[in-house]
N, CA, C and O atoms as a Tripos MOL2 file, in Angstrom:
@<TRIPOS>MOLECULE
protein
  252   251    63     0     0
PROTEIN
NO_CHARGES

@<TRIPOS>ATOM
      1 N           0.8460   -1.1910   -0.0210 N.3       1 MET1
      2 CA          0.0180    0.0070    0.0280 C.3       1 MET1
      3 C           0.8660    1.2570   -0.0090 C.2       1 MET1
      4 O           1.8170    1.3830    0.7620 O.2       1 MET1
      5 N           0.5420    2.1750   -0.8860 N.am      2 LYS2
      6 CA          1.2370    3.4680   -0.9390 C.3       2 LYS2
      7 C           0.1550    4.5840   -0.8090 C.2       2 LYS2
      8 O          -0.8820    4.5820   -1.4720 O.2       2 LYS2
      9 N           0.4890    5.5320    0.1010 N.am      3 VAL3
     10 CA         -0.4540    6.6510    0.3380 C.3       3 VAL3
     11 C           0.0930    7.9790   -0.1980 C.2       3 VAL3
     12 O           1.2230    8.3600    0.1070 O.2       3 VAL3
     13 N          -0.7080    8.6670   -0.9860 N.am      4 THR4
     14 CA         -0.2850    9.9810   -1.3550 C.3       4 THR4
     15 C          -1.5590   10.9410   -1.1450 C.2       4 THR4
     16 O          -2.7100   10.5060   -1.1030 O.2       4 THR4
     17 N          -1.2360   12.2210   -1.0250 N.am      5 VAL5
     18 CA         -2.2940   13.1870   -0.7940 C.3       5 VAL5
     19 C          -2.0290   14.4520   -1.6430 C.2       5 VAL5
     20 O          -0.9070   14.7240   -2.0680 O.2       5 VAL5
     21 N          -3.0770   15.1750   -1.8560 N.am      6 ASP6
     22 CA         -2.9720   16.4590   -2.5800 C.3       6 ASP6
     23 C          -3.1490   17.5960   -1.5830 C.2       6 ASP6
     24 O          -4.2900   17.9950   -1.3510 O.2       6 ASP6
     25 N          -2.1510   18.1180   -1.0080 N.am      7 PRO7
     26 CA         -2.2590   19.1420    0.0370 C.3       7 PRO7
     27 C          -2.8980   20.3970   -0.4150 C.2       7 PRO7
     28 O          -3.4520   21.1570    0.3790 O.2       7 PRO7
     29 N          -2.8220   20.6280   -1.7440 N.am      8 ASP8
     30 CA         -3.4180   21.8420   -2.3280 C.3       8 ASP8
     31 C          -4.9670   21.8270   -2.1770 C.2       8 ASP8
     32 O          -5.5860   22.8780   -2.0150 O.2       8 ASP8
     33 N          -5.5420   20.6920   -2.2300 N.am      9 ARG9
     34 CA         -6.9860   20.4980   -2.0930 C.3       9 ARG9
     35 C          -7.4980   20.2510   -0.7390 C.2       9 ARG9
     36 O          -8.7070   20.2090   -0.5140 O.2       9 ARG9
     37 N          -6.5690   20.0800    0.2020 N.am     10 CYS10
     38 CA         -6.9370   19.7370    1.6340 C.3      10 CYS10
     39 C          -7.6910   20.9580    2.2800 C.2      10 CYS10
     40 O          -7.2870   22.1130    2.1490 O.2      10 CYS10
     41 N          -8.7660   20.6300    2.9540 N.am     11 ILE11
     42 CA         -9.5450   21.7660    3.6340 C.3      11 ILE11
     43 C          -9.3210   21.7500    5.1470 C.2      11 ILE11
     44 O         -10.0240   22.4510    5.8740 O.2      11 ILE11
     45 N          -8.3370   20.9500    5.6460 N.am     12 ALA12
     46 CA         -7.9410   20.9300    7.0850 C.3      12 ALA12
     47 C          -9.0600   20.5150    7.9710 C.2      12 ALA12
     48 O          -9.2560   21.1020    9.0360 O.2      12 ALA12
     49 N          -9.8200   19.5010    7.5630 N.am     13 SER13
     50 CA        -10.8910   19.0390    8.5270 C.3      13 SER13
     51 C         -10.3330   18.1930    9.6730 C.2      13 SER13
     52 O         -10.9110   18.1750   10.7600 O.2      13 SER13
     53 N          -9.2160   17.4910    9.4440 N.am     14 GLY14
     54 CA         -8.6410   16.6150   10.4530 C.3      14 GLY14
     55 C          -9.2150   15.2750   10.4590 C.2      14 GLY14
     56 O          -8.7950   14.4630   11.2830 O.2      14 GLY14
     57 N         -10.1510   14.9470    9.6100 N.am     15 ALA15
     58 CA        -10.7280   13.5690    9.5760 C.3      15 ALA15
     59 C          -9.7420   12.5010    9.4320 C.2      15 ALA15
     60 O          -9.8770   11.4330   10.0280 O.2      15 ALA15
     61 N          -8.7090   12.7620    8.6280 N.am     16 CYS16
     62 CA         -7.6550   11.7590    8.3580 C.3      16 CYS16
     63 C          -6.8770   11.4240    9.6210 C.2      16 CYS16
     64 O          -6.5560   10.2630    9.8750 O.2      16 CYS16
     65 N          -6.5790   12.4440   10.4050 N.am     17 VAL17
     66 CA         -5.8160   12.2050   11.6530 C.3      17 VAL17
     67 C          -6.6680   11.4630   12.6970 C.2      17 VAL17
     68 O          -6.1450   10.6170   13.4230 O.2      17 VAL17
     69 N          -7.9690   11.7660   12.7830 N.am     18 LEU18
     70 CA         -8.8420   11.1040   13.6800 C.3      18 LEU18
     71 C          -8.9480    9.6580   13.2310 C.2      18 LEU18
     72 O          -9.0170    8.8020   14.1130 O.2      18 LEU18
     73 N          -8.9670    9.2960   11.9720 N.am     19 ALA19
     74 CA         -9.1320    7.9530   11.5500 C.3      19 ALA19
     75 C          -7.8550    7.1420   11.5780 C.2      19 ALA19
     76 O          -7.9010    5.9250   11.7560 O.2      19 ALA19
     77 N          -6.6600    7.8250   11.3970 N.am     20 SER20
     78 CA         -5.4140    7.1110   11.3200 C.3      20 SER20
     79 C          -4.2250    8.0510   11.7080 C.2      20 SER20
     80 O          -3.4440    8.5010   10.8700 O.2      20 SER20
     81 N          -4.1530    8.3070   13.0320 N.am     21 HIS21
     82 CA         -3.1250    9.2050   13.5100 C.3      21 HIS21
     83 C          -1.6240    8.6860   13.3690 C.2      21 HIS21
     84 O          -0.6510    9.4320   13.4750 O.2      21 HIS21
     85 N          -1.5590    7.3990   13.1310 N.am     22 GLU22
     86 CA         -0.1980    6.8350   12.9270 C.3      22 GLU22
     87 C           0.3560    7.2220   11.5500 C.2      22 GLU22
     88 O           1.5610    7.4010   11.3760 O.2      22 GLU22
     89 N          -0.5400    7.3440   10.5970 N.am     23 VAL23
     90 CA         -0.1480    7.5960    9.2180 C.3      23 VAL23
     91 C          -0.3370    9.1450    8.7840 C.2      23 VAL23
     92 O           0.3830    9.6400    7.9180 O.2      23 VAL23
     93 N          -1.2640    9.8110    9.3860 N.am     24 PHE24
     94 CA         -1.5230   11.2280    9.0030 C.3      24 PHE24
     95 C          -1.3050   12.1030   10.1940 C.2      24 PHE24
     96 O          -1.4430   11.6990   11.3480 O.2      24 PHE24
     97 N          -0.9380   13.3970    9.8440 N.am     25 ASP25
     98 CA         -0.8000   14.4390   10.7880 C.3      25 ASP25
     99 C          -1.1900   15.7270   10.0490 C.2      25 ASP25
    100 O          -1.5000   15.6640    8.8590 O.2      25 ASP25
    101 N          -1.1850   16.8830   10.7090 N.am     26 GLN26
    102 CA         -1.5030   18.1260   10.1040 C.3      26 GLN26
    103 C          -0.3730   19.0800   10.4740 C.2      26 GLN26
    104 O           0.2180   19.0190   11.5530 O.2      26 GLN26
    105 N          -0.0940   20.0140    9.4600 N.am     27 ASP27
    106 CA          0.9500   20.9960    9.7030 C.3      27 ASP27
    107 C           0.2670   22.1680   10.5390 C.2      27 ASP27
    108 O          -0.8850   22.0730   10.9640 O.2      27 ASP27
    109 N           1.0560   23.2500   10.7310 N.am     28 GLU28
    110 CA          0.6120   24.3410   11.5400 C.3      28 GLU28
    111 C          -0.6860   25.0350   10.9540 C.2      28 GLU28
    112 O          -1.3900   25.7300   11.6870 O.2      28 GLU28
    113 N          -0.9730   24.8450    9.6890 N.am     29 ASP29
    114 CA         -2.1590   25.3990    9.0710 C.3      29 ASP29
    115 C          -3.2620   24.3860    8.9630 C.2      29 ASP29
    116 O          -4.3110   24.6890    8.3950 O.2      29 ASP29
    117 N          -3.0700   23.1970    9.4840 N.am     30 GLY30
    118 CA         -4.0810   22.1330    9.4380 C.3      30 GLY30
    119 C          -4.0450   21.3080    8.2070 C.2      30 GLY30
    120 O          -4.8980   20.4350    8.0450 O.2      30 GLY30
    121 N          -3.1360   21.5190    7.3470 N.am     31 ILE31
    122 CA         -3.0310   20.7670    6.0520 C.3      31 ILE31
    123 C          -2.4680   19.3490    6.3510 C.2      31 ILE31
    124 O          -1.5710   19.1620    7.1740 O.2      31 ILE31
    125 N          -3.0120   18.4430    5.6830 N.am     32 VAL32
    126 CA         -2.5870   17.0510    5.8570 C.3      32 VAL32
    127 C          -1.1300   16.8370    5.4890 C.2      32 VAL32
    128 O          -0.6320   17.4070    4.5180 O.2      32 VAL32
    129 N          -0.4140   15.9630    6.3170 N.am     33 VAL33
    130 CA          0.8880   15.5260    6.1300 C.3      33 VAL33
    131 C           0.9380   14.0400    6.2910 C.2      33 VAL33
    132 O           0.4230   13.5110    7.2770 O.2      33 VAL33
    133 N           1.5440   13.3410    5.3530 N.am     34 VAL34
    134 CA          1.6740   11.8950    5.4080 C.3      34 VAL34
    135 C           2.9150   11.5430    6.2660 C.2      34 VAL34
    136 O           4.0100   12.0130    5.9600 O.2      34 VAL34
    137 N           2.7750   10.7800    7.2660 N.am     35 LEU35
    138 CA          3.8960   10.4140    8.1760 C.3      35 LEU35
    139 C           4.5460    9.0690    7.6570 C.2      35 LEU35
    140 O           5.7610    8.8880    7.7310 O.2      35 LEU35
    141 N           3.7180    8.1800    7.1530 N.am     36 ILE36
    142 CA          4.1570    6.8770    6.6750 C.3      36 ILE36
    143 C           3.6250    6.6620    5.2570 C.2      36 ILE36
    144 O           2.4490    6.3440    5.0810 O.2      36 ILE36
    145 N           4.4700    6.8300    4.2600 N.am     37 GLU37
    146 CA          3.9740    6.8050    2.8760 C.3      37 GLU37
    147 C           3.6230    5.2630    2.4870 C.2      37 GLU37
    148 O           2.7800    5.0460    1.6170 O.2      37 GLU37
    149 N           4.2270    4.3020    3.0900 N.am     38 GLU38
    150 CA          4.0160    2.9050    2.7970 C.3      38 GLU38
    151 C           3.7070    2.1870    4.0640 C.2      38 GLU38
    152 O           4.5490    1.4470    4.5700 O.2      38 GLU38
    153 N           2.4900    2.3810    4.6180 N.am     39 PRO39
    154 CA          2.1670    1.8210    5.9260 C.3      39 PRO39
    155 C           2.0390    0.2760    5.8690 C.2      39 PRO39
    156 O           1.6740   -0.3020    4.8450 O.2      39 PRO39
    157 N           2.3670   -0.3760    7.0460 N.am     40 GLN40
    158 CA          2.2170   -1.8000    7.1370 C.3      40 GLN40
    159 C           0.7810   -2.2430    7.0240 C.2      40 GLN40
    160 O          -0.1380   -1.4390    7.1790 O.2      40 GLN40
    161 N           0.5810   -3.5280    6.7530 N.am     41 SER41
    162 CA         -0.7730   -3.9990    6.5540 C.3      41 SER41
    163 C          -1.6930   -3.8910    7.6990 C.2      41 SER41
    164 O          -2.9100   -3.9050    7.5130 O.2      41 SER41
    165 N          -1.1340   -3.7760    8.9740 N.am     42 GLU42
    166 CA         -2.0530   -3.6470   10.1130 C.3      42 GLU42
    167 C          -2.6520   -2.2300   10.2230 C.2      42 GLU42
    168 O          -3.5750   -1.9750   10.9980 O.2      42 GLU42
    169 N          -2.0940   -1.3460    9.4300 N.am     43 LEU43
    170 CA         -2.6690    0.0150    9.3900 C.3      43 LEU43
    171 C          -3.6070    0.2830    8.1170 C.2      43 LEU43
    172 O          -4.1830    1.3570    7.9440 O.2      43 LEU43
    173 N          -3.6890   -0.7110    7.3250 N.am     44 ALA44
    174 CA         -4.4310   -0.5490    6.0400 C.3      44 ALA44
    175 C          -5.8810   -0.1910    6.2830 C.2      44 ALA44
    176 O          -6.4040    0.6450    5.5470 O.2      44 ALA44
    177 N          -6.5600   -0.7490    7.2410 N.am     45 ALA45
    178 CA         -7.9710   -0.5110    7.4550 C.3      45 ALA45
    179 C          -8.0890    0.9590    7.9480 C.2      45 ALA45
    180 O          -9.0150    1.6420    7.5100 O.2      45 ALA45
    181 N          -7.2570    1.4490    8.7820 N.am     46 SER46
    182 CA         -7.4660    2.8550    9.2890 C.3      46 SER46
    183 C          -7.1280    3.8170    8.1410 C.2      46 SER46
    184 O          -7.7450    4.8790    8.0660 O.2      46 SER46
    185 N          -6.1420    3.4900    7.2050 N.am     47 VAL47
    186 CA         -5.8820    4.3670    6.1100 C.3      47 VAL47
    187 C          -7.0580    4.3940    5.1710 C.2      47 VAL47
    188 O          -7.4000    5.4540    4.6470 O.2      47 VAL47
    189 N          -7.6750    3.2840    4.9460 N.am     48 ARG48
    190 CA         -8.8730    3.2750    4.0430 C.3      48 ARG48
    191 C          -9.9950    4.0820    4.7010 C.2      48 ARG48
    192 O         -10.7180    4.8250    4.0370 O.2      48 ARG48
    193 N         -10.1220    3.9170    6.0180 N.am     49 ASP49
    194 CA        -11.1520    4.8190    6.7760 C.3      49 ASP49
    195 C         -10.8540    6.3060    6.6190 C.2      49 ASP49
    196 O         -11.7610    7.1250    6.4650 O.2      49 ASP49
    197 N          -9.6130    6.6250    6.6610 N.am     50 ALA50
    198 CA         -9.1850    8.0170    6.5740 C.3      50 ALA50
    199 C          -9.5140    8.5560    5.1450 C.2      50 ALA50
    200 O         -10.0030    9.6760    5.0020 O.2      50 ALA50
    201 N          -9.2540    7.7920    4.1680 N.am     51 ALA51
    202 CA         -9.5530    8.1760    2.7860 C.3      51 ALA51
    203 C         -11.0600    8.3520    2.6060 C.2      51 ALA51
    204 O         -11.5150    9.3000    1.9650 O.2      51 ALA51
    205 N         -11.8200    7.4280    3.1790 N.am     52 ALA52
    206 CA        -13.2320    7.5150    3.0360 C.3      52 ALA52
    207 C         -13.8670    8.7080    3.7970 C.2      52 ALA52
    208 O         -14.8840    9.2740    3.3960 O.2      52 ALA52
    209 N         -13.1910    9.0500    4.9280 N.am     53 ALA53
    210 CA        -13.6540   10.2010    5.7670 C.3      53 ALA53
    211 C         -13.3360   11.5160    5.3060 C.2      53 ALA53
    212 O         -13.9620   12.4960    5.7100 O.2      53 ALA53
    213 N         -12.2890   11.6040    4.3890 N.am     54 CYS54
    214 CA        -11.8540   12.8720    3.9180 C.3      54 CYS54
    215 C         -12.8750   13.5810    3.1070 C.2      54 CYS54
    216 O         -13.2450   13.0850    2.0430 O.2      54 CYS54
    217 N         -13.3910   14.7930    3.5690 N.am     55 PRO55
    218 CA        -14.4600   15.4590    2.8290 C.3      55 PRO55
    219 C         -13.9460   16.0790    1.5420 C.2      55 PRO55
    220 O         -14.7530   16.3560    0.6550 O.2      55 PRO55
    221 N         -12.6720   16.3070    1.3930 N.am     56 ALA56
    222 CA        -12.1370   16.8420    0.1060 C.3      56 ALA56
    223 C         -11.6000   15.8100   -0.7900 C.2      56 ALA56
    224 O         -11.1690   16.0920   -1.9090 O.2      56 ALA56
    225 N         -11.6210   14.5370   -0.2810 N.am     57 MET57
    226 CA        -11.1750   13.3820   -1.1200 C.3      57 MET57
    227 C          -9.7520   13.5900   -1.6570 C.2      57 MET57
    228 O          -9.5370   13.4070   -2.8550 O.2      57 MET57
    229 N          -8.7560   13.9710   -0.8080 N.am     58 VAL58
    230 CA         -7.4550   14.2560   -1.1830 C.3      58 VAL58
    231 C          -6.4610   13.0940   -1.0190 C.2      58 VAL58
    232 O          -5.3060   13.1780   -1.4380 O.2      58 VAL58
    233 N          -6.9380   12.0210   -0.4050 N.am     59 ILE59
    234 CA         -6.1400   10.8380   -0.0820 C.3      59 ILE59
    235 C          -6.2720    9.8120   -1.1550 C.2      59 ILE59
    236 O          -7.3790    9.3710   -1.4640 O.2      59 ILE59
    237 N          -5.1570    9.4150   -1.7380 N.am     60 GLU60
    238 CA         -5.1400    8.3680   -2.7770 C.3      60 GLU60
    239 C          -4.3910    7.1520   -2.1700 C.2      60 GLU60
    240 O          -3.3760    7.3040   -1.4900 O.2      60 GLU60
    241 N          -4.9050    6.0050   -2.4300 N.am     61 ILE61
    242 CA         -4.2460    4.7360   -1.9520 C.3      61 ILE61
    243 C          -4.0040    3.8510   -3.1790 C.2      61 ILE61
    244 O          -4.8970    3.5800   -3.9820 O.2      61 ILE61
    245 N          -2.7650    3.4260   -3.2720 N.am     62 GLU62
    246 CA         -2.2840    2.4950   -4.3430 C.3      62 GLU62
    247 C          -2.0700    1.1550   -3.6510 C.2      62 GLU62
    248 O          -1.1830    1.0290   -2.8070 O.2      62 GLU62
    249 N          -2.8210    0.2180   -3.9780 N.am     63 GLU63
    250 CA         -2.6590   -1.1560   -3.3150 C.3      63 GLU63
    251 C          -1.4720   -1.9250   -3.9630 C.2      63 GLU63
    252 O          -1.1780   -3.0530   -3.5680 O.2      63 GLU63
@<TRIPOS>BOND
     1     1     2 1
     2     2     3 1
     3     3     4 2
     4     3     5 am
     5     5     6 1
     6     6     7 1
     7     7     8 2
     8     7     9 am
     9     9    10 1
    10    10    11 1
    11    11    12 2
    12    11    13 am
    13    13    14 1
    14    14    15 1
    15    15    16 2
    16    15    17 am
    17    17    18 1
    18    18    19 1
    19    19    20 2
    20    19    21 am
    21    21    22 1
    22    22    23 1
    23    23    24 2
    24    23    25 am
    25    25    26 1
    26    26    27 1
    27    27    28 2
    28    27    29 am
    29    29    30 1
    30    30    31 1
    31    31    32 2
    32    31    33 am
    33    33    34 1
    34    34    35 1
    35    35    36 2
    36    35    37 am
    37    37    38 1
    38    38    39 1
    39    39    40 2
    40    39    41 am
    41    41    42 1
    42    42    43 1
    43    43    44 2
    44    43    45 am
    45    45    46 1
    46    46    47 1
    47    47    48 2
    48    47    49 am
    49    49    50 1
    50    50    51 1
    51    51    52 2
    52    51    53 am
    53    53    54 1
    54    54    55 1
    55    55    56 2
    56    55    57 am
    57    57    58 1
    58    58    59 1
    59    59    60 2
    60    59    61 am
    61    61    62 1
    62    62    63 1
    63    63    64 2
    64    63    65 am
    65    65    66 1
    66    66    67 1
    67    67    68 2
    68    67    69 am
    69    69    70 1
    70    70    71 1
    71    71    72 2
    72    71    73 am
    73    73    74 1
    74    74    75 1
    75    75    76 2
    76    75    77 am
    77    77    78 1
    78    78    79 1
    79    79    80 2
    80    79    81 am
    81    81    82 1
    82    82    83 1
    83    83    84 2
    84    83    85 am
    85    85    86 1
    86    86    87 1
    87    87    88 2
    88    87    89 am
    89    89    90 1
    90    90    91 1
    91    91    92 2
    92    91    93 am
    93    93    94 1
    94    94    95 1
    95    95    96 2
    96    95    97 am
    97    97    98 1
    98    98    99 1
    99    99   100 2
   100    99   101 am
   101   101   102 1
   102   102   103 1
   103   103   104 2
   104   103   105 am
   105   105   106 1
   106   106   107 1
   107   107   108 2
   108   107   109 am
   109   109   110 1
   110   110   111 1
   111   111   112 2
   112   111   113 am
   113   113   114 1
   114   114   115 1
   115   115   116 2
   116   115   117 am
   117   117   118 1
   118   118   119 1
   119   119   120 2
   120   119   121 am
   121   121   122 1
   122   122   123 1
   123   123   124 2
   124   123   125 am
   125   125   126 1
   126   126   127 1
   127   127   128 2
   128   127   129 am
   129   129   130 1
   130   130   131 1
   131   131   132 2
   132   131   133 am
   133   133   134 1
   134   134   135 1
   135   135   136 2
   136   135   137 am
   137   137   138 1
   138   138   139 1
   139   139   140 2
   140   139   141 am
   141   141   142 1
   142   142   143 1
   143   143   144 2
   144   143   145 am
   145   145   146 1
   146   146   147 1
   147   147   148 2
   148   147   149 am
   149   149   150 1
   150   150   151 1
   151   151   152 2
   152   151   153 am
   153   153   154 1
   154   154   155 1
   155   155   156 2
   156   155   157 am
   157   157   158 1
   158   158   159 1
   159   159   160 2
   160   159   161 am
   161   161   162 1
   162   162   163 1
   163   163   164 2
   164   163   165 am
   165   165   166 1
   166   166   167 1
   167   167   168 2
   168   167   169 am
   169   169   170 1
   170   170   171 1
   171   171   172 2
   172   171   173 am
   173   173   174 1
   174   174   175 1
   175   175   176 2
   176   175   177 am
   177   177   178 1
   178   178   179 1
   179   179   180 2
   180   179   181 am
   181   181   182 1
   182   182   183 1
   183   183   184 2
   184   183   185 am
   185   185   186 1
   186   186   187 1
   187   187   188 2
   188   187   189 am
   189   189   190 1
   190   190   191 1
   191   191   192 2
   192   191   193 am
   193   193   194 1
   194   194   195 1
   195   195   196 2
   196   195   197 am
   197   197   198 1
   198   198   199 1
   199   199   200 2
   200   199   201 am
   201   201   202 1
   202   202   203 1
   203   203   204 2
   204   203   205 am
   205   205   206 1
   206   206   207 1
   207   207   208 2
   208   207   209 am
   209   209   210 1
   210   210   211 1
   211   211   212 2
   212   211   213 am
   213   213   214 1
   214   214   215 1
   215   215   216 2
   216   215   217 am
   217   217   218 1
   218   218   219 1
   219   219   220 2
   220   219   221 am
   221   221   222 1
   222   222   223 1
   223   223   224 2
   224   223   225 am
   225   225   226 1
   226   226   227 1
   227   227   228 2
   228   227   229 am
   229   229   230 1
   230   230   231 1
   231   231   232 2
   232   231   233 am
   233   233   234 1
   234   234   235 1
   235   235   236 2
   236   235   237 am
   237   237   238 1
   238   238   239 1
   239   239   240 2
   240   239   241 am
   241   241   242 1
   242   242   243 1
   243   243   244 2
   244   243   245 am
   245   245   246 1
   246   246   247 1
   247   247   248 2
   248   247   249 am
   249   249   250 1
   250   250   251 1
   251   251   252 2
@<TRIPOS>SUBSTRUCTURE
     1 MET1         2 RESIDUE 1 A MET
     2 LYS2         6 RESIDUE 1 A LYS
     3 VAL3        10 RESIDUE 1 A VAL
     4 THR4        14 RESIDUE 1 A THR
     5 VAL5        18 RESIDUE 1 A VAL
     6 ASP6        22 RESIDUE 1 A ASP
     7 PRO7        26 RESIDUE 1 A PRO
     8 ASP8        30 RESIDUE 1 A ASP
     9 ARG9        34 RESIDUE 1 A ARG
    10 CYS10       38 RESIDUE 1 A CYS
    11 ILE11       42 RESIDUE 1 A ILE
    12 ALA12       46 RESIDUE 1 A ALA
    13 SER13       50 RESIDUE 1 A SER
    14 GLY14       54 RESIDUE 1 A GLY
    15 ALA15       58 RESIDUE 1 A ALA
    16 CYS16       62 RESIDUE 1 A CYS
    17 VAL17       66 RESIDUE 1 A VAL
    18 LEU18       70 RESIDUE 1 A LEU
    19 ALA19       74 RESIDUE 1 A ALA
    20 SER20       78 RESIDUE 1 A SER
    21 HIS21       82 RESIDUE 1 A HIS
    22 GLU22       86 RESIDUE 1 A GLU
    23 VAL23       90 RESIDUE 1 A VAL
    24 PHE24       94 RESIDUE 1 A PHE
    25 ASP25       98 RESIDUE 1 A ASP
    26 GLN26      102 RESIDUE 1 A GLN
    27 ASP27      106 RESIDUE 1 A ASP
    28 GLU28      110 RESIDUE 1 A GLU
    29 ASP29      114 RESIDUE 1 A ASP
    30 GLY30      118 RESIDUE 1 A GLY
    31 ILE31      122 RESIDUE 1 A ILE
    32 VAL32      126 RESIDUE 1 A VAL
    33 VAL33      130 RESIDUE 1 A VAL
    34 VAL34      134 RESIDUE 1 A VAL
    35 LEU35      138 RESIDUE 1 A LEU
    36 ILE36      142 RESIDUE 1 A ILE
    37 GLU37      146 RESIDUE 1 A GLU
    38 GLU38      150 RESIDUE 1 A GLU
    39 PRO39      154 RESIDUE 1 A PRO
    40 GLN40      158 RESIDUE 1 A GLN
    41 SER41      162 RESIDUE 1 A SER
    42 GLU42      166 RESIDUE 1 A GLU
    43 LEU43      170 RESIDUE 1 A LEU
    44 ALA44      174 RESIDUE 1 A ALA
    45 ALA45      178 RESIDUE 1 A ALA
    46 SER46      182 RESIDUE 1 A SER
    47 VAL47      186 RESIDUE 1 A VAL
    48 ARG48      190 RESIDUE 1 A ARG
    49 ASP49      194 RESIDUE 1 A ASP
    50 ALA50      198 RESIDUE 1 A ALA
    51 ALA51      202 RESIDUE 1 A ALA
    52 ALA52      206 RESIDUE 1 A ALA
    53 ALA53      210 RESIDUE 1 A ALA
    54 CYS54      214 RESIDUE 1 A CYS
    55 PRO55      218 RESIDUE 1 A PRO
    56 ALA56      222 RESIDUE 1 A ALA
    57 MET57      226 RESIDUE 1 A MET
    58 VAL58      230 RESIDUE 1 A VAL
    59 ILE59      234 RESIDUE 1 A ILE
    60 GLU60      238 RESIDUE 1 A GLU
    61 ILE61      242 RESIDUE 1 A ILE
    62 GLU62      246 RESIDUE 1 A GLU
    63 GLU63      250 RESIDUE 1 A GLU
């Protein structure tokens, strides 16, 4: 699994961090930051939850 985001489209809702704080964080402006670009399989479900929860749909997952 590989995770990428489009920070230019991020609306800083924080939904990604709530769903998967191990993989996502926010910068000082609230914009998404990927902490682990290739998370282990045990984090896959939370990463998918984060992508589904993102109101701006900026998280892309490559399986």
